[in-house]
C-alpha positions in Angstrom: 4.3 106.1 134.9 6.4 108.5 137.0 8.7 107.0 139.6 8.7 107.7 143.4 12.0 108.8 145.0 13.0 109.4 148.4 15.2 112.7 148.6 15.6 112.9 152.3 14.9 111.0 155.5 15.2 111.7 159.2 14.0 110.6 162.6 14.3 111.6 166.3 16.2 109.5 168.8 13.7 107.4 170.5 12.7 108.5 173.9 11.7 106.2 176.9 8.3 106.4 178.4 8.5 109.5 180.8 12.0 110.0 179.4 13.8 112.9 177.5 10.9 113.5 175.0 8.0 113.3 177.6 7.9 117.1 177.6 7.3 117.6 173.9 3.7 117.9 172.7 3.5 115.4 169.7 2.4 118.1 167.4 5.5 120.2 168.2 7.8 117.2 168.0 6.5 116.1 164.6 6.7 119.9 163.5 10.6 119.7 164.3 10.9 116.9 162.1 8.8 118.5 159.2 11.1 121.6 159.3 14.3 119.4 159.2 13.1 117.3 156.4 12.4 120.4 154.4 15.8 121.8 155.2 17.6 118.7 154.4 15.9 118.4 151.0 16.5 122.1 150.3 12.7 122.4 149.3 10.7 125.5 149.2 8.1 124.8 152.0 5.3 126.2 149.7 6.1 123.5 147.2 5.0 120.6 149.6 1.9 119.3 148.1 0.8 117.3 151.1 2.0 116.0 154.4 0.7 112.5 155.5 1.6 111.4 158.9 1.0 108.1 160.8 -0.3 108.0 164.4 -1.9 105.2 166.2 -3.6 106.5 169.3 -5.5 109.5 167.7 -7.0 110.8 171.0 -6.0 113.4 173.5 -3.1 115.5 172.5 -2.9 113.3 169.2 -6.4 114.0 168.2 -8.1 116.2 165.6 -5.8 115.5 162.7 -2.3 115.7 164.4 -0.8 116.0 160.9 -2.4 119.2 160.3 -1.5 120.5 163.8 2.0 119.5 163.1 2.0 121.7 160.0 0.5 124.6 161.9 3.3 124.1 164.6 6.0 124.1 162.0 7.5 126.9 159.7 5.5 125.5 156.7 2.9 127.8 155.4 -0.8 127.4 156.1 -1.2 126.4 152.4 0.3 123.1 153.1 -2.4 120.5 153.7 -2.1 117.4 155.9 -3.9 114.1 156.9 -3.4 111.5 159.6 -3.8 107.8 159.0 -3.9 104.8 161.1 -2.6 101.3 160.1 -1.6 100.5 163.5 2.1 99.8 163.7 2.6 100.2 160.0 1.0 103.7 159.9 3.9 105.8 158.7 5.1 103.0 156.4 1.5 103.1 154.9 1.9 107.0 154.8 5.1 106.4 152.8 3.1 104.2 150.3 0.4 106.7 150.0 2.9 109.4 149.4 4.6 107.3 146.7 1.3 106.6 145.0 0.4 110.3 144.9 3.6 111.2 143.1 3.5 108.3 140.9 0.0 109.1 139.6 1.2 112.6 138.8 -1.5 114.2 141.0 1.2 115.5 143.3 5.0 116.1 142.9 6.4 116.5 146.5 4.9 114.9 149.6 6.1 114.4 153.1 5.4 111.0 154.8 6.2 110.4 158.3 4.7 109.8 161.7 4.7 110.6 165.3 3.7 109.0 168.6 4.1 110.1 172.2 3.4 107.0 174.1 4.2 108.8 177.3 1.5 111.4 176.9 -1.0 109.4 175.0 -0.7 105.8 176.4 -1.7 103.1 173.9 -4.2 101.4 176.4 -6.4 104.7 176.0 -7.5 103.3 172.7 -8.5 100.0 174.0 -10.1 101.0 177.1 -13.8 100.1 176.3 -15.0 96.9 178.0 -14.7 93.8 175.8 -16.1 90.4 176.3 -12.7 88.8 176.6 -11.0 91.5 178.8 -8.2 93.6 177.6 -8.2 93.9 173.8 -9.7 95.6 170.8 -13.4 96.2 170.8 -15.3 93.6 169.0 -18.6 94.3 167.3 -21.3 91.7 167.3 -20.4 90.5 163.7 -16.7 90.2 164.6 -17.7 88.3 167.7 -19.8 85.9 165.6 -16.9 85.3 163.2 -14.2 84.9 165.9 -16.1 83.9 169.0 -14.5 84.0 172.4 -11.1 85.1 171.1 -9.2 88.0 172.5 -7.4 90.0 169.7 -4.1 90.5 171.6 -0.7 91.1 170.2 0.7 89.6 173.4 -1.2 86.3 172.7 -0.1 86.5 169.1 3.5 86.7 170.2 3.0 83.5 172.4 1.3 81.9 169.4 4.1 82.6 167.2 6.7 81.4 169.7 4.7 78.0 169.9 4.0 77.7 166.4 7.6 78.2 165.1 8.9 76.3 168.2 11.0 79.3 169.4 12.2 78.8 172.9 12.6 81.3 175.7 16.4 81.1 175.4 16.2 81.8 171.5 14.1 84.8 172.2 16.3 86.1 175.0 19.3 85.6 172.9 17.8 87.5 170.1 16.7 90.4 172.3 20.3 90.6 173.8 21.7 90.7 170.3 19.3 93.7 169.4 20.8 95.7 172.3 24.4 94.5 171.4 24.1 95.8 167.8 22.3 99.1 168.8 25.2 99.7 171.2 27.9 99.0 168.6 26.0 101.3 166.0 25.6 104.2 168.6 29.2 103.9 169.6 30.3 104.0 166.1 28.2 107.1 165.4 26.2 105.1 162.7 22.9 106.9 163.7 24.3 110.3 163.5 23.3 111.3 160.2 19.7 110.0 160.5 18.8 111.6 163.9 17.7 115.2 164.5 19.0 116.2 167.8 16.0 117.5 169.9 16.6 120.2 172.6 15.3 119.3 176.0 14.4 122.3 178.2 15.8 122.5 181.8 13.6 121.0 184.5 13.6 120.2 188.1 17.3 121.3 188.5 18.5 119.4 185.3 20.1 121.7 182.8 19.1 122.0 179.3 20.5 119.2 177.2 20.2 117.6 173.5 18.7 114.4 173.1 20.3 112.5 170.2 21.0 108.9 171.4 18.1 106.4 171.5 17.1 106.4 175.1 15.9 102.6 175.1 19.3 101.1 174.6 20.6 99.4 177.6 24.2 99.9 177.5 24.7 97.6 180.3 22.7 94.8 178.8 23.6 91.3 179.6 22.1 88.0 178.7 21.8 87.1 182.3 19.8 90.1 183.0 17.5 89.4 180.1 16.9 85.9 181.3 16.0 87.1 184.6 12.9 89.1 183.4 9.5 87.6 184.4 7.4 85.9 181.8 4.4 88.0 180.5 2.2 84.9 180.8 2.3 81.7 182.9 4.1 79.2 181.1 4.7 81.5 178.3 8.0 82.4 176.4 7.7 86.1 175.9 9.0 88.8 178.4 9.1 92.5 178.5 12.8 92.1 177.6 11.8 90.3 174.3 9.2 92.8 173.4 9.5 96.3 171.7 10.0 99.0 174.1 7.2 101.8 174.6 8.8 105.0 173.1 8.2 108.4 172.0 9.4 109.7 168.7 8.9 111.3 165.1 10.2 110.6 161.7 9.7 111.5 158.0 10.7 111.0 154.5 10.3 113.3 151.5 9.0 111.6 148.3 8.9 113.1 144.9 8.6 112.2 141.3 10.7 113.3 138.3 8.9 116.8 138.3 9.5 117.2 142.1 13.2 116.4 141.6 13.5 119.0 138.9 11.5 121.6 141.1 13.6 121.0 144.1 16.9 120.5 142.3 17.4 117.6 144.4 19.3 114.4 144.1 17.4 111.1 144.8 18.6 109.0 147.6 16.5 105.8 146.5 13.7 104.7 144.3 10.6 102.9 145.7 10.8 99.5 143.7 7.8 97.8 145.4 5.1 98.6 147.9 2.3 96.3 149.0 0.1 95.4 152.1 -1.5 92.1 153.0 -4.2 91.1 155.5 -3.9 87.7 157.3 -5.1 86.0 160.4 -6.0 88.6 163.0 -5.7 86.0 165.9 -2.1 85.1 165.6 -2.0 88.6 164.1 1.8 89.0 164.0 2.6 86.5 161.4 1.4 88.6 158.3 5.0 89.8 157.3 5.9 86.3 156.3 3.5 85.7 153.4 3.4 89.5 152.7 7.3 89.2 152.0 7.0 86.3 150.0 4.4 87.8 148.0 6.2 91.1 147.5 9.3 89.4 146.2 7.4 87.6 143.7 5.7 90.6 142.4 8.9 92.6 142.5 10.7 89.9 140.5 13.4 89.5 143.0 14.6 86.7 145.4 15.5 86.9 149.0 19.1 86.8 148.1 18.8 89.9 146.0 17.9 92.0 149.0 21.1 93.5 150.7 19.5 94.7 154.0 16.2 93.8 155.8 14.3 95.8 158.5 11.8 93.7 160.3 10.2 95.5 163.1 10.9 93.8 166.4 7.4 94.0 168.0 8.3 91.0 169.8 11.4 88.5 169.2 9.3 85.7 167.7 8.4 87.9 164.7 11.7 88.5 163.2 13.0 84.9 164.2 10.1 83.4 162.5 10.4 85.7 159.6 14.1 84.9 159.0 13.5 81.2 159.3 10.5 81.1 156.8 11.9 83.6 154.2 15.2 81.9 154.0 16.9 85.5 154.4 20.4 85.8 155.6 20.2 86.6 159.4 23.5 88.8 158.9 21.4 91.1 156.8 18.6 91.5 159.3 18.2 94.5 161.5 21.9 95.2 161.3 21.8 98.1 163.8 19.4 96.6 166.3 15.6 96.9 166.3 12.7 98.2 168.5 13.6 95.8 171.3 16.5 97.9 172.0 15.6 101.4 170.0 11.9 101.5 170.9 8.7 101.3 169.0 7.1 104.7 168.8 3.9 103.1 167.0 2.9 105.7 164.3 6.3 106.8 163.8 8.1 103.5 163.4 7.3 102.9 159.6 9.4 106.0 158.5 11.8 105.5 161.4 12.7 102.0 160.1 12.8 103.4 156.5 15.3 106.1 157.7 17.6 103.6 159.2 17.3 101.2 156.2 18.2 103.9 153.7 21.2 105.3 155.7 22.5 101.7 156.4 22.3 100.9 152.6 24.3 104.1 152.0 26.9 103.3 154.5 27.3 99.7 153.0 26.9 100.5 149.4 23.9 98.1 149.2 21.4 98.1 146.2 18.2 96.8 147.5 16.5 97.2 151.1 13.3 95.5 152.2 11.2 96.6 155.2 8.2 95.0 156.6 6.4 95.1 160.0 3.5 93.3 161.5 0.4 95.3 162.4 -2.6 95.0 164.6 -5.5 93.3 162.9 -3.2 90.8 161.2 -1.6 93.2 158.6 1.6 93.7 157.1 3.2 96.5 154.8 6.3 95.5 152.6 8.4 98.3 151.0 11.3 97.6 148.7 13.7 100.3 147.9 16.6 100.7 145.5 19.4 102.9 146.6 20.6 105.3 143.8 
């Protein structure tokens, strides 16, 4: 069977809600990333067999197959097809899996996988605005209500359940969150992200001159543990706060995935080989726990141990997720989210999968590591796992 290789990976810097990327239509923002990934791979645009983009809130400006709209807004020819997928927070990680499966099957040779989300222009709560029996949450059909009666499928509830199940105190969550900012600050000041970030031009507005957005806007460079500890709880007698949760963000990202024929056609050199990819369903009520059994299963299927992995990217949807994950898997905490995570850098939903992969791949290159593992919790109690081998 042909192998699947990543030959280029790029992301935008995250934009805060209402921040520097707020003026960009999501299709145009994704188009910029598509053009950049083609340029970085040195690919003939007409050689792209498909574009697969993740996007979670597919309404408003992100409706009507935003992947195709991104192609039409880019310099790619009309002949390049595109499709949009939703696996919640893991949407673009799943896009990467679908791209890899396509080139490994031999049906395609060159596929772009990526994602986009403008959480400023298309707020997440628009997708859950229908009335539900238990208040704010995902709409439940009668059959789902019968199977899970009087239960609100809520990621906020899931985060609190994780904290209690794994006996994670508020102090531990706050300390982890501070470390996320501290690591992101150190990485930014050392220019670690420069190679993976596509600078985006921001047009002048309201007297503000034109500028270039190339630094993750969510990082609080003045972050302190005391300030984080002062943030109010999200629930009475809870443990999670906004400071220990991922930040609402805008952004786009992409990876180019090819097989051996694709490598030959592009004349490209592979950066990494996709060693393993899988997805697992789990309890939709606690919802955020799935990365733990998914990682354990993935390592078994890949014939690897947790000690074989040089770097881990576990999405920081909420601080209890990576803290519980590292405890249960036995992974070395020093290898986890080494440049910070979504608590500091932001979580642009549909873009986060290939965003994390871009960061993981560049970090492996900088450190000379061999294997990297990425996983993330997803709405509905799901988790994708991807293991790559740097080449």
